[in-house]
N, C-alpha and C positions, 0 to 999 in steps of 0.2 A: 504493500500500500504506500509506504513512504517513498520507495523507489519510483512508483508510478507518479506520485505527486511531484517528486523532484524532476522527473522527465517532463512533466507538463510545465513546470516553472522554467526549465531550460528552453523549451519550445516557445513559450510566451516571451521570454527575454530576447530570443533571436528575432522575433517579430517586432519587438518594441523599440529596438534601437538600430540605427544605421551604423554598421561597423566601418571604421576607417581602414586605410591600407595597412596590412600587417596586423590588424587588431583581431583578437579572438576572446570569446567569453571563457573565463576561468572558473567562476563559481557564482551561484545564484542562491539567495535566500528570500523567503517570503514571510508573510504574517504567520504567526503560530496557529496551529489547528484550534486552539481554544478560542481564538477570535472568530473563526468560522462557526464554531458551535454557538457562541453568543449571538451572532447575527442570524443564526438559523432558528432561534427560539420562536420568534413570531410567525414566520411562514410555516414551520412545522406544526405549531399549535393551530394555525389556520387550517391546514390539511386535516389534522386529527379531529378538531372540533366540528368543522363544517362537514367533512366527509362522514364522521361518525354520527352526527345529528341527522344527516340525510339518510343514512342507512337505518337508523333507529326509527325515523318517521315512516320510511318505506316498509318497515316490518309492522307498522301499526302502532308505533310508540306515541304516547301522549304525555302530558304533564298536568300536575295539580288536579288529580281526580279525588273526589270526596266519596268515601264509602262509610257513612255513619253506622250502618248495620254491622260493620266489622272494625270496631276501634282497635287501634294498635296498642295503646297504653304506653307504659314505660319500658320499651324494649331497649336493647343494647345501644342502638343508634341514638335514641332519645336521651339516654343517660349521658352519652358522649357529648351531645349538643348542650345539655345542661352544664356539664363540666366546662365546656368551652365558654359558655355565657358567663359562668362564675369567674373564670380566669380573666375575661375581658373586663368584668366589673371590678375585679381586684386591681388590674392595671389602671383603670379609670381612677380608682381611689388613690393610688400612688401618685399619679399625675396631678390629682386635685390638690394634694398637699404642697406641690411645688408652685402653686399660684397661677396667676392669670396668663403667664407666658405659655402655658400648656392648654389653653382653652380650645384651640382648634383641634389638636389631636384628641382631646377628651371627647369632643362632640362626635368625631368620627367613630371612636371606639364605642361610645354609648349607643350610637345608631346601629353599629354592627351587632352589638349584644342584643338590642331589641329585636332585630331581624332574626337572630338565632333562636330567641325565645318564642317568637311568633311561629317559626317553623316547627319548633318542638310541640307547641300547642296544637298546631295544624295536624301533625302526624299522630299526636295522642288521641285525637277525636276521629281517627279513621282516614285522614288525608293521605294521599299517595303523591309523592313528588314525581315519580316515574311510574308509568303503567302501560302495559301492552294490550291493545284491542285489535285482534286480527281483522275485524270488520272494517277498520279504517285503513288497512294497508293499501288496497287498490285506489282509494280516494286520495291518499296523501303522497303516494310514491311519485306522482308526476304533476303535483300541483305547483303553482307559481313559487311558493316558498321553498319547496324542495329543489326546484330548478335553480333558484338563486343560491342555495346552499352548495349545490354541485358546482356551479360556476365559480363560487368563491373558493372551493377546494381546488379547482383546476388552476385558478390564478395563483393561489398559494403554492401549488406545485411548481409552476413556472418561476415564482419568486425564489424557490429553493435553488433552482438551476442558475438564475441570475446572481443570487447571493454567492454561490460557489464560484462563478466566473469572475465576479467582482473581487472576491477575496484572493483569487489566484492571480489577479492582474496588478497587485501591489508587490513590488520586488526591489531588492537591492542587488545590483549587478556589478560584479568585478570583472574587468577585462585586463589585458596586459598593458593598457594605457590609462584607464580612468575607472572611477567608481560612479555608477549611475543609479539614481533613485527614480524609479518609474512609478508614478502614483496615478491610478486610473479610477474614475467613477463611471460605472457602467449602468446604462438604462436599457439599451438593447444591444447585446453582444455583437461586436464587429460592425455595428451600424451607427448607434448613437452612444458615444462615449466622450467623456471629458478627461483630458490627459495633461499631466504636468510632469516634466522631467527636469531633474537637477543633476549636476555632475561636478566632480572634482578630478583634475588630472592627478595621477599618482605622484608626479614630481612636486605637486602642491600640497600633498597630504602631510600635515604636521603631526597629527596624533589621531588615534582611534580609541574611543572609550566604549566598553561594553559593560552593561550593568543589569543584574537581576535584583530587583528591589525587595522581593518577598520570598518566603520559603516555597510557595507553589511555583513561582517563576524559576527558582533555582532547581527545584526537583524536575519540573517539566522542560527545563532548558529553553527558556525564552525571556526576552527582556528588551532593553533599549540599546541601540548602537548609535554612537555619534561620531561621524567622520569630520575631523576638524581640518580646515584649510589653513595653510600658511598665509593666505591672503585674506584680508578683512571681508567679512560678510558672506563667506561661501560655505558655511558648515551644512552638513546633511544630518538630519535626525530621523531615524527609522524606529518607530515604537512597535512593541509587541512582535519583535523580530524573532524568528526561529533561529536557533544556533548562533547567537550573537558572538560568543567567545570564539567559535571556529572562524566566523567571518572576520573578526578582528585580527586573528592570527594570520589568515591568508592575505589580508590587505597589507599588513605591516611587512610580511615576507616579500610581497611584490615590491613594496616601496624600497626596502633595503636592497633587493636584487637590482632594481632599476637604477638606483643611485650608484651602486658599485659598477654596474655595467656601463653606464653613461660616462662616469669618470674615467674608467679604464680606456674605453673607446676614444674619448676625446683626447686624452693624453697621447695615445698611440698615433692618432691622426695628426695631431699638432706637431709631434716630433718628426713624423714622416714628411710632412709638407714643408715645415719651416727650416728643418735642418738638412734633410736628405733630398728635398725637392720633389718628392713623390706626391702628385696631386691625386687625391682620392675622388672617385666619381661622386657627385652631389645627388642626393635623393630628389626626385621630381614629385611635384604635386600630382596625385593620382585620383583625386576625388572625381567621380562621375555624377554630374547633376542633371536631372531631367529638366528640360525646358518646356514651357508652354509656348507652342508655336502657332500663331494664327494662320488661317487660310490666306493665300496670297491676295485674294480680293479684299481682305479686311486688314491688311498690313498697315494701311494708313491710319487705322483706328487703334489697333492693338499691337503692342510690341512683344518681342520675345521676353519671357520672364523666367529666369534672369537673363539679362544680356551678359555675354561673356567676351571679354577682350583677351584672347589667347596670348597676344604678344606681351601684355603686362600682367597676366594672371589676375585680372580684375573682374569681379562679379558685381552686377548691379541689379538688385531686386526692386520690385514695385509691389503694391498691394495686389491681391488676387483680382483676376479680370472681372469677377462678379461685381466689384465695387466700381469699375468703370461703367458697367451696365447700369448699376444703381444710379450713378451720377447722371446718366443720359436719359433717365426716365422723365425728368422734368422737361427737357427740351422737346421730347417726342410728344408728351402730353400737350404742351403748348402748340406744337405743329398741328396735331389732330384737331384740337379745340379751335385753333385759329382758322384753319381751312374750313371746318364745319361752320363757324360763325360767318365767314365770308360767303360761303355758298347759301346759307340761310338768308342773310341780308340781301344778297343778290336776287334771290327768288321773291322776297317780300317787297323790297323797295325798287327793284329793276333799275339800278343806276346805269350810267354809261359804261361801256366795256372798259374804258381806260381806268375808271375807278376800281373796277373789279381786279384788273391786272395790278394796279398799284397796291391795293390792299393785300393781294396774294403775295406780291414781291416783298412787302413789308413783313408779313408773317414768315416768309422763307428767310429773309435777312436776319430777323431776330433769332430764328431757329439755328441758323448757321453760326451766328456769333456766340450764342449760348453753348452750342455743341463744341465749338472750337475752344471756348473758355474751359469747359469741363474736361475735355481731352488734354489740354495743356496743363491744367491743374493736376490731373492724375499722373501725367508723365513727369511732373516736377517733384513729386514725392519719391525720393530714391534712397535706397539703403545700399551703400557701397562697401565692398570688402576688397582690399588689396593686400599686398605682401607685408605691409607694415601698419596699416590703420583700418579702422572702421569709421565710416562717415554716414551721418544721418542728415538728410537734406529735406526740408519742408519749405516749399516756395510757392507763392501765389503767382498767377500769370502776370508778367510785366510789373511785379510788385515786390513786397517784402520777402526776405529769405531768412530762414533759421537754419544754420549749418553747425552741426556738432561733430567733433572728431576726437578719437581716442586711439592711442597706440595699442597694438595687440598685446604688448607686454603689461598693460594696465588692466586687462580684463581678468577678473577674479572668478567669474562663474558664467556659464552659458546654459540657459534652459529654454524650453518652449512650453507654451500653454495653449490648450484648445478647449473650447466649450463643446457641448453636445452637438450643436448645429455646425460649428466650424470644423469639427473633426469629420463630420459626415460630408461636408462640401470640400474638404481638402486644403484648408488654410488654418493659420493660427498665428500667435504672437511669439516672437523670439526675443528673450530678455537677456541682455548682456550687462552684468554688474561689473563696475570698474572701481578701482581703488581711488582714494582721495575724494575730492569734492565734486568729481564729475558725475557721480550718481549712476543712474541706469540709462542704457540705450535700449529702446524697444522698437524692433522691426514689426510694425503692426500689419496684421492680416496678410502675411506673405504665404505664397503657396508652398506646400510640402515643408512645413517648418522643421521636421526631423532631419531632412536633407540639408537645410540651411545650417542647423546646429553642427552636423557632421563636417560640413565644409569649413565653418569657422574654426572648429576644433583642429582640423589639419593645419590651417593657416597659423593658428596660435602655436602649435607644436613646432612648425617650421621656423617661426619667428624666434621662439625661445632657443631653438638649436643654434640659430645664427648669433643670438646675443651671447650664448655660452661660449661659442667659438671665438667671438670677438674678445671676450674677457680672457680666455686662455691665450689668445695671441698677444694681448697686452701684457700678460704675465711673462710670456716668453720673451717679448721685446725687452722687458725690464731685466730679465736674466742675462740676455745678450749684452745689454749695456753694462751690467755689473761685471760680466766676464771681461769685456773690453777695458773697463776701468781697472780691474785687477792686473791685466797685462801692462797697462800704462804705468802703474805704480810698482811694477815688478813683484807683485804678490804671488804670482804663479810663474812657472817656467813657460816661455813662449813656445817651447817645443822645437824640435829639429825639423828642417825642411826635408 
């Protein structure tokens, strides 16, 4: 069973994230099974109560039947009810001593005690809470109330499936490059889902805390895991996590191995290049991004999204094409309403042809100008990614411009967010958190936000690699100058030719 659940988690993780070049999933954990059981209480009760009640009524079951000729008296159940009522009264008395602050709980307890006593009196005089009457079976089995009960049981059964799917879709994913927290809220599986993904690069992981707060958590092996970023504001918190200690160990093992491997590789490459003149081949950006390409006849209206400049490795995203359509609704409504008004007035007032032509031309002119304005406004909102920066441009046609820019080295976290509707239509928001006072950059309503995040991640990794090499080269330059100074001051032997 556990192996089956782990396999499902692995498959969902593979579908949830876009893996970068050379990236692979190493380990996945989800919410603990106790979370699933807690969430299943209501839908399971819905199936049991609704389905059980429907079967009971279909068999002729009924409620609250009085049989005065056969009083029950004080049977075992009535004595149990009396004991329960006495216990409730005792609790009421204890609360009464504590004063006015317990007034509301006292009223509830007293009301429940009164109901229990009435039920006892009812059964004492021959009342039956449950009774079977076979003559009612045919009448009740398909009446409107039973149909509603069956429908409620079916809905509850579907809710069990949805709850399981929703539980399965929250996971913490460890790859050989990053830690990803995928948080889904599911309404209809694979159709209407809300998704938020947060991530931290392994090289930015500062510490990982795993905690089991209670004895049940310790015994059942679940708790909270916190992945702390070395950069401000990028922590990941995953609560009710299964196997938090194991995930903590695996993350830190990967972090240590990555740091050791990068340091060794960088030193070897630096010595080979700067001392022995051996140029190592540079890694190329390999991200493949799907583009939205309009039909040739509509290329004047819609642009490729994103636009890709292969010479400079620059991507330019714009909002999803649906928002271009939304912006054009107003001009087209104006066009239809204006032409209809011109035709109606021409029929009623019968003006000269020249006036009809002028009125039609005016409507067409306003439509063309408004359309051009909306198209230009859409095209001016750009989200640009190049090898060193991210740029967010919001500009009005022929007017004000708001341009924000941040270095890739300042980005602390990249995540994307979708709503139920935007996930269905294939767009979402990409949020880039930056260090310092720059705050957040938000790429609003971009198509395929998971691919946007993957592309930005690769650019960040490439940028940091270049920064690290630059720092190492500076260190080597310092060592070279120190070596030359030692030779000038005869601190070392210059060597023999």
